[in-house]
N, C-alpha and C positions, 0 to 999 in steps of 0.2 A: 442527678447532677445540677447544680443551678449556682450560677455565679453573677454576682448584683454589683453594679456600680453607679446605679441612678438612685442613690444615698450614700452611707458610707460603704464601703468595700467588704463584701459578703461571699462567702463561700459555703456552700450547703452538700453534704456527701450523705447519700442514705438517709436524709431527713436530720442531719446532726451539722450546726455549725463549727465549721472549721476556723480554728484560729489562726491568723497571721500577725505576730505582735510586734516585730521589729518593723520601725518605720522604711528601711532601705529596701526590705523584701517588699514589705506593700506596694511600695511604687512601683518595684519591678514588676510585680505581678499585676498591679491597674494598667502599666502601659502596655504590658504583653497583650492584656485582654482587651485594650483599646484597638490593638491590632491582631486580635484573633485570627489564627490559619493564615497569616502571612510570615515571612521571614524578616525577623528584626535582628538587623545589625548590631553587632558589638557596639560600635562607634554611634551608632543611633540611639542606644541605650545610655550611653556616656553622656550625649549632648541632651538627652532627655532630663537625666535626672541630676545633670550638673551645669548645663548650660555652658557660659564662658567660663566657670570655676571650676572646671574639673581638676582634681588632683592627679598627681603622677600615677597614683595607683587606682586609678578609676577603671581601669579595662579589669585589673584583678578583683576589685570590689565586687563588679560586674559578675565575673565567672563565680565569685564566693556567694553572692546572693541568690544566683540561679540556683548551684549546687543545695544550699541551704533550703531551697523552697523544694526542690525534688526530695530532699530528706525529711523535710516536716510536711509535707502534703498527703494524703492518703495515695495509695498507689493507683488507684483507678484515676487519679490527678495528675501525679508526676508521672506515668508512663505517656502523657499526651504533651509534655513539655520536652520536646526533642532539642537537639544539638544540631546546627546546619552550617555549613560553610560561613564562617566569621559571624554566627549569629544564632538565634534562637528560632522556636516555632511553637506556639501554644495552640493545639488544636481544641475546637469548641464548637458544638453544634448550634445552629441559629437559637435555637429555643432554648438553650441552657445559658444564655446571657442575655440580661434583662436589655439592655441598650441595643443588641440587633433585634430581638424580639419586638422593642419597641418600633424602632425604625422599619421593620417588616411591616407591621399593621399600619403603621402612619403612611405607608407607600400604597398598601392594599385599600387604605379608606379614599385615598386619592382616586384610585382607578374605579372605586366604587361611584365617588361622586361624578368622575367623567361619564359613568353609564348613568347616571341621573337614580340609583342606588343609594339615597340618604339615608334611609333608616339604618342600613346595614355598615354605612359608613360612619354612622353615630355610635354603633356598638364596638366597631374596631378602635375608635379613638378614645372611648371611655375605658375599654380594656386596656389599651396602652399607656394611658396618663395613671391608671391605676396601678402601674409598676412602679412608679416613682414613689420613693420613699423620704425625700428630703433633697438637699443639694447635692448634684451628681458628685462623685468622688470624695465625697466629704471624709476629712481626716487624712487624705493624701497629700502630703507636702513635697512638692517637686516642680522644678521650671514648666514642666509639661503640663501640669493639673489644671492651672488656671484656664488656658487656652481651650483644652478640651472640654472643661467644666463650660465656659463659654458657649461653646459649639452645640454640646449636648443641651444646654438650657434653651438656645435658640430654636432647636428642634421641637424643644417642649412648647415652647411659645407659639410655634406654626401650628402645632396640634390643637393647643387650646382656643387660638383662633378661630381654624377651620371647625372645630366644635362648636363655638359660639355663633357662626354664621349659620351652620346647619340647624342648629337647637331655636335660633330666631327665626329661620325659615318655616319651621314646623310649628311657630308659636308658642315652643315652651321657653318663654322668657324667664319666669319665676325660678326655674330647675337652676340656672346658669348662675344666679346672683351669687349663692355660696362660694363656688369655686374661684369665679371671678374676682369676689371680695378679697379671699384668701391671698390670691395671686399679686393681687395690687398692693394689699399689705406688706409682701415681700419685696415687691418691686414697683414703689410708688412712681418713679419716673417713667415708667413704660406708657407712653400714650395710646397705644393700640389696645392695652388692656382697659384703661379709663375708658376709651370710647365705646367699647363692646359693653363695660359692665353700666355706662351710663344709659346706652341705650337699653339694655334687659330691664335695668330699673324702670325707666320712662314707659315700656311697652308693658310693664306689670303694673303701671298705674301709680308709680312711685316717682311723681315729675320732682317733688323737693328734695327727695333721695339723690336722684340725678344728677340735680343742679349742685348739691352739695360735694357729689364725687368729682365733678368737673371742677369745680372751685377748689375744692382742695388738691388737684391735681396742678392748677394754676400756682398755687403758693408753694408747693414744693419745689417746682421747677423756679419759680424764682427766687426762692431763699436757698437752696442749695445748689444751684447752677446757673444762677443769674441771667435764666431764660424765659423768653414768653412762650406760651404754649402755640403749638403749629396751626396755621390756618384751619387744619380739619377740627382739630379739639375746639379752637374757638368759634367755628360756626355751628358745631354740635350744640355749644352751650348756647348759643343766640336762639337756635331753632328750639331748643328744651325750655327756654325760658319762654318764647311766644306760645308755646304749645302747638308747634307746626304739625297739622294733621298729616302730613306727608311722612311724619316719623313714624306712624301706627301703620304696619304692613301687615295684611291679612296672612294667613298661613299658606294660602294656596298660590300665593304670586311668587313667580320665579325669582331667583338670586341676582337677575340684571336690573329688578327694580328698588332695590335696598339702598336707596339714593335720596337723601333729603333734597327737598328743590332749592335750599338755600345756597348750593354749593357744594354742600359737605358729603364726601362719597361715603357712604357706608361700606365695611366690610365685605368684599367679594371675593374670598379666596376660592369658593366652589365654582366661580367662573369657569367653563371650558376653554382651554386654549385657543381655541379657534373661534370664540364668539366674540363679535365686536363689542366695544364698551357700551354700557348702557347710558353714558353721558357723554359729553364733550368733556376735555381736561378738565381737571380739576382747577379751582379758582385760584389754588396756590403753584400751579403750573407755570413756569417761566414763558416768557416769549420765546417765539421761534428762534431768536437770534441771541439768545441768552449765552449759547454757548461762545459764541465770539467775543463777547465782553471778558472772558477769563482767558488766563494764558492757555494757548494751544497745547493740548495734551499729547506727548510723546513718548509713548509708554514700550514701545517696541524695542525689544533688547538689542543688542548688537549681533550681526552676522556669526555664524559659525565657521571656525577655519578649516580647510580643506575642502570646501564645496567644490563639486565637479559635477558638470554634465546637467541633466534634468531638463533640456531645451526643449522636448515635447512637452513637459508638464509645464514649463513656465510658460509657453504658447498658450496653454489651456487656460492658465490664470489669466492670461492678459485679456481674456474675455469678458473679464469681469468690467474693466474699462470701458466696455461699449455703452453708450448713453441711452441705446433703445429703449422704448417701453418694456420691449419683450425682453430685454438682455438678464442674465443671470445673476443675481444680486448676492448669492451666497455661493462658495466654494467649499466642498469637501475634500481634503486632502488625507486620504486613508492610506494605510500600508502595515507591515508588521513592524514590531519591535526592533527598533535601530536601523529602521528604514530610511531615517533622515527626514521626515516630515516637517517637525519643528525647522530644521535647517532650511528647507525650501521654504517655508513662510515666511521665515524672517528675510532671505534673499530677496523674495518678491515685493516683502513690504517695504524694504529700505530702497530697492530700485524705482519704486513707484510713489514715494511720499510726496511727489509735487503734485499728483492727482488728488490728494486728500490735504487740502490746506487749512481743514479745521482739527486736523490731528488724527491721532490714532490712539485706539485704547488695546490694551493686550493684557491677558489673564491666562497663568496655568491654572487651569481648572481640576488637576491631578486626577485625573480618571483611572489612569492606570500607573501608579506609582506608590510609594510607601506612605504619603501623607493620605490625610482623608480627604475626599473629593470636596471640592468647593462648593458651598451655598449658594443658588442664584440669588438669593437677598443680599449676601454679603458682598457678592461681585457686583451687584448694582450699586450696593452704596458709594462701593470704591469709584466705579465710573461715574456716579452722579457729581462725587466729590472732585474728580479730575474735570468734568464738565463746568465746575463752577458753582455747583449748588451749596450753599452752606450747610454744614452737618446738622444744624437744628432744623433746616427745613426739610430733611428727609424724612418720609413716614415710615413706620415702621412695617406697615402692611406690604406684602410682596406684590399683590396686585397693584396698590398705590404707587410702589416703586417703579413697575413695570410702565406705567402710563407716564409718570414723570419723565424717566429714561427717555421714551419715545417723545415726549413732547420736547425734551432738550435736544435732542437730534434732529428734530424736524427741521428741513430747510438746509442743513450742514452736509459738507462731504467728510464723513469720518469714515476710516477703515477700523474694522474692530475686528482682533484676532484671538478666538477663541482656542487654545490650545490645549491639547491633551484632554478632549472630551471625553466623558463616559457614555453619554446617551443621549436621546433628543429630550427628554425632560430636564436634565442638567441644563441645556444652551437654548432651550424655548424662550426663557424670559429675557435672555441675554440679547435676542436677535432685535435690532431697530427697524422702525417701520418706513423711516425714510427711503424713498427711490433714490437717493442721491448716495446714500451710505452702501458701504460694500462690507461683508463677513466672510472671514477666513476660518474656516475650523479643519483643527487637525485632529484624526483619533485614530487609535488600531479599529474600531469598528467603521462600517463603511457607512453607517447612519443611514440605512437605506429608506427609514421614517421620514428623516429629515428632507433626503433628496425626493423623496415621491410626494411629500407634502407642500415644498415650497419651491420647487424645480430647480434645486441646486444642483450645480455643476459636481459630477463626480469626478473627482483626478486620483485614481489610485497609484500608487507608488510600487513599482517592482525592483530589484535589485538592480546594481550598477553593471554596466558592461566588463568583462575583462581589462580592456583599454583603459575605461573610467577609473575602476577599482587600482589599477597602478598608479594612475594619476594622482589620486588620493594620497597614495602611501608616499610618493614623491612631493606633494605639497607641503606634507607636514615633517617626514624623516628627512627632506632632501632630494633634490633630482639628482644630485650628481651620484648618490648612493643606488639610486635605483638604475641610472644607467650603467653604473659599474657592475651590477648583477641584474641583469635583466630575467634571467631565468628564475633566479630566485624571488623574485618581485613578483612575477606571475604566480609563482606557487603560493605565494603569501597571500596574494589576492583570491586564489581558488580557495584556499583552507577558509580566508574571511568569508566565502560565500557571496560576496558582492554586497554585504549589509555595510553602509557606511559608518554606523557604529563600532562594528567589530574593526574596521579598516582603521577608523580614527584611534582605537584604542593600541592596535597593532604599531601603527606608525608613530604613536606617542612614546611606545616603549622604544621604539629604535632611536627616535630622537633625545630619548633620556639616556640613552646608552649608545654614543656615538661609534666605540668601538665594537660594539655587537654586530656581526655579520648578516646579512639578511637570510642568508642560509641556515644560520644557526636559529633563528626565530622561527623559520620554515619548520625545521625539523624537529622543533620542542612542540610546534601545534599540530604535527602531523598526527601523532596517536590519537585516536578518536576521545581515550580517556582523561586526556591532558588537555585537550582543545580549549574548552570553556573556561578551565580556571587560567589559561595562558591570556586569555581575552580579557582580563582583568587589571586596572591600575590601584596600586596602594592606596587605601583612604578615599578612593572614589567609589560612591554607592552606584555609579550609571555605569553598571556593566549589563552584559547581554544577559546573562542569567538573572539578574534582578530585575529586568525590564520584562523577560518572560515569565517569572513567576507571578507578576502581578495582573498578567494577561491570563495565566492559568486559573487564577482565584477568582474570575469571573465565571468559571465555566460551573455546569451544574454536576451532579455527582455521575449522570449518563453521558455526558459529553466529554467529563475528563476520561472516564473509562475507554470511551472510543478512541480518544486522541491517543492514550498510551498503549492501547492494540494496535493502532495504525500506525504508530513508530516503530512496531516490531518489523514492519516490511521492508525489506531490504534494499529495494530498488528504486528507480528515479521518480516511478509514480505508478499509482494504481487505479483500478476501473471499479465502479459500484460494487460488480460482483464479488472482485476480490474484497473490497471492504466489508461486504456482508458476510463472506466467508471468515474473516478474520474475527468481525464483532460476535459472529455467531446468534443465536434465538436470544432477543432481549427478555429479560425476566418478566414471566407471565403475560406475554404477550402471542397471540398469534402470529402466523406467518405475515399476514397483509399487514397488520398494526406494526409489527416488527419492521417492516420494508419502510412503512411511512416514517416511522420514528429514526430510524438509520439516515434517511434523507433528510429531516429535519435537523437532526444532529450534526450531519455534514455542513447542511449551510450554515448552523449556528458557529461552527469552526472556521469555514469560510467568511462568515462576515466579520471575524475579528481577525483574520489572515494567520491563522495557525494552519490553515489549509490553502491552496490555491487549486481553483478548477481551470486544468490547463487545455481541456477539451471536453466536449458533452460526456458529463458522466465519468469524467477521468480528474485525479485528485494527485497533486504533489506536495511534497511536505519539505521546507527547507533544511538543509541538512542539520545546521546548527539548532534548527527548533526540533529535528528529532535527537540530537545527542541532549538536548536539555531535558527533552520529556523523558527519555530512558533513563538518564541521570536521576531524575528526580523520585524515582523508585517507586510511582504510583500504582504499580500492578504485581500483584502476588504471585510467586513462583507457581503456586497451585493453578493460577489461569493462564501465566504465558505461555507454558509447554503445550496445552491443548490447543491454544489459540494459534501456536506456530504449527500443528500437526493439521488445522483445518486448513491453514493457507496451502500447505504443502499440499495435501489431498486435492486441493480446488485445482490448483496449478498442472498436477499431476493429470489429473482426470481431463481437463481441458488441452493439455499438450496431446495425449493418447486420441481424442475426439479429432485433433486437426490432423495429428499424422494419418488417422485412418482415410479421411477424406483426401487426403494429398496423393495417395497411393502406396503401392506396397515401398518397404525401406527396411531400413534397420531395426525397426521396432513392432513387433507383434501385438494387436491389439491386448492381449490378455496380459502382455508384459507391462503394458502402461497402465491399465487399470488397476487401483489397488484394491483391498480386499473388502473394504467397506464402502458403501456410498456417501456422499453429502446429504443430508437432510434435503428435500426441496430441490434437488439439483435439476436442471433441464436435462432431458433426455437427448435431446440432439441440439446443442449450443451454436452449431454452424448450420447453415442451409446449404453450403456449396464451397467447393475446393477454394475458390477465391476468398471467401469470407475467412477460411482456415488460415491462407497463407496471410491474410492482412493482421490477423491475430497473433501468427508468429512472428512477423516483421516488428509490430508494436512492442510484443513481449519479451522478444529476446534478450535485452538487456534485464528485466527483471528475472528470467529465467536461469541466467547467468550468474546474476548476484545471488539467486535462492540457492542453486547448487552449492556456490562456496558456503553458505549459511548451513546447509545440510552436512557437508563435508565437517564443519566446526562441530555441529551436533551430534555427529558419528552416525546420521541417518542415511545407511549406504544403500537402502532401497529407493530414497528420492534420488539420490545423486546418479546411480544407474540409470533411473528412469527415464529423469528430465536430461541428462547428459546424452542419452542415445536419441531422443525426440530431437532436442536441439540439432545435434549432429546430423540428422537423417535431414531436417530442414534444411540447415546451411549449405550440404552437399548437393542437394537437389535444386536449390534454386540458385546454386553459384555466388553466394552471399560474398561480398569483398571482405567481410570481418571473419571470414570463415577460420584463418590461421590464427589469428589474435584471440578469436573466443575458442579456439581447439585448444590452446594452451592452457585456457582457465579451464575448461572441463577436464583437461588430463590432470589439473593440479587436485581439481576435486576429486575424481576418481582414484587418484593416489593416495589421498588423504584417509579414504577410507579401505 
């Protein structure tokens, strides 16, 4: 199976080209491929296909086009095009789609450059660029196509520029000339390509040809755009004309010396992130106070309605205002989907605007939503324009844009808000270098690499308290309605799990339906199977389910499998050993390796807040996250039942071992121990009765919910064994919840 969009739209199945003739169907398929493995909403497709000119029948036309695609494509493709709530998903493996395979190789090449493995990076880049067959999405006619085409072409330019830099470092100047010449013929106004081609020609001994290319670019810019060439291009032309010896760089010299002595900075895309610039700022960099001559940028959006609490987090952010030399200049607001990270960042930014007289820069990096993540180069262009740099003066090279950006912000007091960041690589070029600037980053990832590398202040967000949750509902739906039904408001807050996004959606529903009692909405959300659907607003794609979908797409197959397995656990939290029992042996891994991989996967899930580590080697999953993961159906029934059996077996065995240590009671050892032992289980999990009592105290809630689950499954052996063990412990320890828990146990026993 192969899908191609780096050229005309192509599909190959079993070595045969599959034709998709109708333009509308081709556009739908192209958009689904651009968002492969993500849920694409029907409204999103309508907007992509028609923008502001959508006909009244647009949704019906989308449904018709998708149905026609299913009927016209080979079965092996059609079965991957699935319908989801209010949308569709096309499942594609990474190597099956040329665009994702290209991006993967470009990212891998960058990693090799960081490790100074340049030859390997060159091979990957040439392989990636060889996947292009022409203009991206050629023949696809829809409003979404041109922006997507520009984005893909920008990635292509980045790959060509990096390849050119690496090849010139290796002294292979002549090999670059054909590719760069063809690229410049297609895009004659790209100064970055002109610079590299001229440099390659000059270093190949073709000084006259290099001058011809530079002067041709000058003419194109003047005749077609009315522009003069940028200072970098002009300086290079003068250096070539003079035959500057500094333009001849031996192959063994490092990337940092690829700089002409006349002030022209040659391309240095391979420079590591933490390396110092090879020279002082380029000659075209504005003076340190250039930003003050332009209008003060004020890009931060307005604050979010219903903001409540977060006093501790606001106080942590206030430490950014410390002027001391060792003060943190960056803060990372991290938290799960819907936890209110952006709302908190906006609230703090507006409350402290006076501390940044030179302005605020803001960008949504789209790291975890339906849109494609923002490329750092494009964000830098936007920031530079806001800081007063004319568009014609903004270099095409990413490294040069970084230098210019940091030169522009030097000496200024600017707040930079980087919202919804994906990872460290995306935000590193956007960090100002000035000690007077401050940066506020929000992300679902903890961005541990950024925190460790820059000393950024980590500000994690948790859920709101029950009182704060009720206050959010009152702020939006009306305090008088909450005061009139306090019990219903508390229940509604509990069902929303303290997540600000869920609370605001529920409150917005109440505000839109003034006659709806709070108790009715709470009753609607009470069933687990209906809760997430009830936390959606018509026509609004900012749903909790959608937000969680975007997070889940970042997982590897192993991490996703583990998350789905952990979602089967019915209790409020589980320990590392119970997680291992649920996960079972990882495919093909010995026991020690399997345990290490389990820990790594748990850390990865915790890094993006799909799990919380509530104590040492103990993890919890938010109830709404658990419901969404279960509803997403990522675990086949053939794997679900054995996992539940492993989990039940583990708890039964532990309960039996704890009961034997605590002395005689209602349970005999033989009655507790199941017939089969867990592979690799400890012979003696508890060293003394005190440890056994602590385990029972910690796990009673889990054991109670597990009994209820076993009753639902009709597993009477697990119900009987766990009920006897828990009852004996509660009676022996005079536990205060003995009667409440006894009712649950009795219900479980009655069910079987």
